[in-house]
MARDREN-101539 format. One record per residue (C-alpha): y, x, z; chain; residue in three letters. Coordinates in nm, 2 decimals, padded with zeros to 4 digits. Each point is the difference from the previous one (the first is absolute). Example, Ala and Ser with C-alpha at 12.3 -4.5 7.8 and 13.67 -1.06 7.14 Angstrom:
+--------+--------+--------+--------+--------+
:     yy :     xx :     zz : chaine : residu :
+--------+--------+--------+--------+--------+
: -00.45 :  01.23 :  00.78 :      A :    ALA :
:  00.34 :  00.14 : -00.07 :      A :    SER :
+--------+--------+--------+--------+--------+
END
This chain:
+--------+--------+--------+--------+--------+
:     yy :     xx :     zz : chaine : residu :
+--------+--------+--------+--------+--------+
: -00.01 : -00.01 :  00.00 :      A :    MET :
:  00.24 :  00.30 :  00.08 :      A :    LEU :
: -00.02 :  00.13 : -00.36 :      A :    GLY :
:  00.09 : -00.35 : -00.14 :      A :    VAL :
:  00.31 : -00.02 :  00.23 :      A :    ILE :
:  00.10 :  00.36 : -00.11 :      A :    TRP :
: -00.06 : -00.09 : -00.37 :      A :    ALA :
:  00.22 : -00.32 :  00.02 :      A :    LEU :
:  00.27 :  00.18 :  00.17 :      A :    SER :
:  00.03 :  00.21 : -00.31 :      A :    ALA :
: -00.10 : -00.26 : -00.25 :      A :    LEU :
:  00.30 : -00.14 : -00.15 :      A :    LEU :
:  00.29 :  00.17 : -00.20 :      A :    ALA :
:  00.27 : -00.24 : -00.14 :      A :    PHE :
:  00.18 :  00.07 : -00.33 :      A :    THR :
:  00.22 : -00.26 : -00.12 :      A :    GLU :
: -00.03 : -00.10 : -00.36 :      A :    GLY :
:  00.35 :  00.05 : -00.08 :      A :    GLN :
:  00.21 :  00.30 : -00.10 :      A :    SER :
:  00.06 :  00.13 :  00.34 :      A :    SER :
: -00.27 :  00.05 :  00.27 :      A :    THR :
:  00.07 : -00.20 :  00.33 :      A :    THR :
: -00.22 : -00.12 :  00.29 :      A :    VAL :
:  00.05 : -00.36 :  00.12 :      A :    ALA :
:  00.13 : -00.05 :  00.35 :      A :    PRO :
: -00.29 :  00.02 :  00.25 :      A :    LEU :
:  00.11 : -00.33 :  00.15 :      A :    SER :
: -00.04 : -00.20 : -00.32 :      A :    SER :
: -00.31 :  00.15 : -00.17 :      A :    ALA :
: -00.34 : -00.10 :  00.13 :      A :    VAL :
: -00.31 :  00.17 : -00.15 :      A :    TYR :
: -00.37 : -00.09 :  00.02 :      A :    THR :
: -00.28 :  00.25 : -00.04 :      A :    VAL :
: -00.37 : -00.10 :  00.02 :      A :    ILE :
: -00.25 :  00.30 :  00.00 :      A :    ALA :
: -00.35 :  00.06 :  00.13 :      A :    PRO :
: -00.05 :  00.10 :  00.36 :      A :    ALA :
: -00.17 :  00.32 : -00.08 :      A :    LYS :
:  00.01 :  00.22 : -00.31 :      A :    LEU :
: -00.30 :  00.19 : -00.10 :      A :    ARG :
: -00.04 :  00.28 : -00.27 :      A :    PRO :
: -00.13 : -00.08 : -00.33 :      A :    ASN :
: -00.01 : -00.38 :  00.07 :      A :    ILE :
:  00.27 : -00.20 : -00.20 :      A :    PRO :
:  00.24 : -00.22 :  00.20 :      A :    PHE :
:  00.28 : -00.24 : -00.08 :      A :    HIS :
:  00.36 : -00.02 :  00.15 :      A :    VAL :
:  00.23 : -00.28 : -00.05 :      A :    SER :
:  00.38 :  00.04 :  00.06 :      A :    ALA :
:  00.28 : -00.27 : -00.04 :      A :    SER :
:  00.36 :  00.01 :  00.09 :      A :    VAL :
:  00.22 : -00.32 :  00.08 :      A :    HIS :
:  00.37 : -00.08 :  00.03 :      A :    ASN :
:  00.13 :  00.26 : -00.23 :      A :    LEU :
:  00.32 : -00.06 : -00.21 :      A :    PRO :
: -00.14 :  00.21 : -00.30 :      A :    ALA :
: -00.34 :  00.09 : -00.16 :      A :    PRO :
: -00.19 :  00.29 :  00.15 :      A :    LEU :
: -00.27 :  00.25 : -00.10 :      A :    ASP :
: -00.24 :  00.11 :  00.25 :      A :    LEU :
: -00.16 :  00.34 :  00.03 :      A :    LYS :
: -00.32 : -00.03 :  00.23 :      A :    ILE :
: -00.15 :  00.33 :  00.15 :      A :    THR :
: -00.26 :  00.07 :  00.26 :      A :    ILE :
:  00.09 :  00.28 :  00.22 :      A :    GLU :
: -00.09 :  00.13 :  00.35 :      A :    GLY :
: -00.23 :  00.22 :  00.20 :      A :    PRO :
: -00.36 :  00.04 : -00.10 :      A :    ALA :
: -00.29 :  00.01 :  00.24 :      A :    ASP :
: -00.03 :  00.37 : -00.01 :      A :    ASN :
:  00.36 :  00.04 :  00.10 :      A :    GLY :
:  00.15 :  00.08 : -00.34 :      A :    GLN :
:  00.29 : -00.21 : -00.14 :      A :    TYR :
: -00.08 : -00.20 : -00.31 :      A :    ASN :
+--------+--------+--------+--------+--------+
END
């Protein structure tokens, strides 16, 4: 479970789809992420992410990062 929390904390990067790059104010934007409780090597998994209450279109870049079981950082 700790790996998923760590992954979710670094999961979303926002890039607004207009000429300048801005991030929506934290008080108005709401995001939802659905992911498996455990990630295992060599097994496919699916992640769903959505963002609500934004004034403009948004592109999401989803990455999974965090410490590995052997102490290395992924």
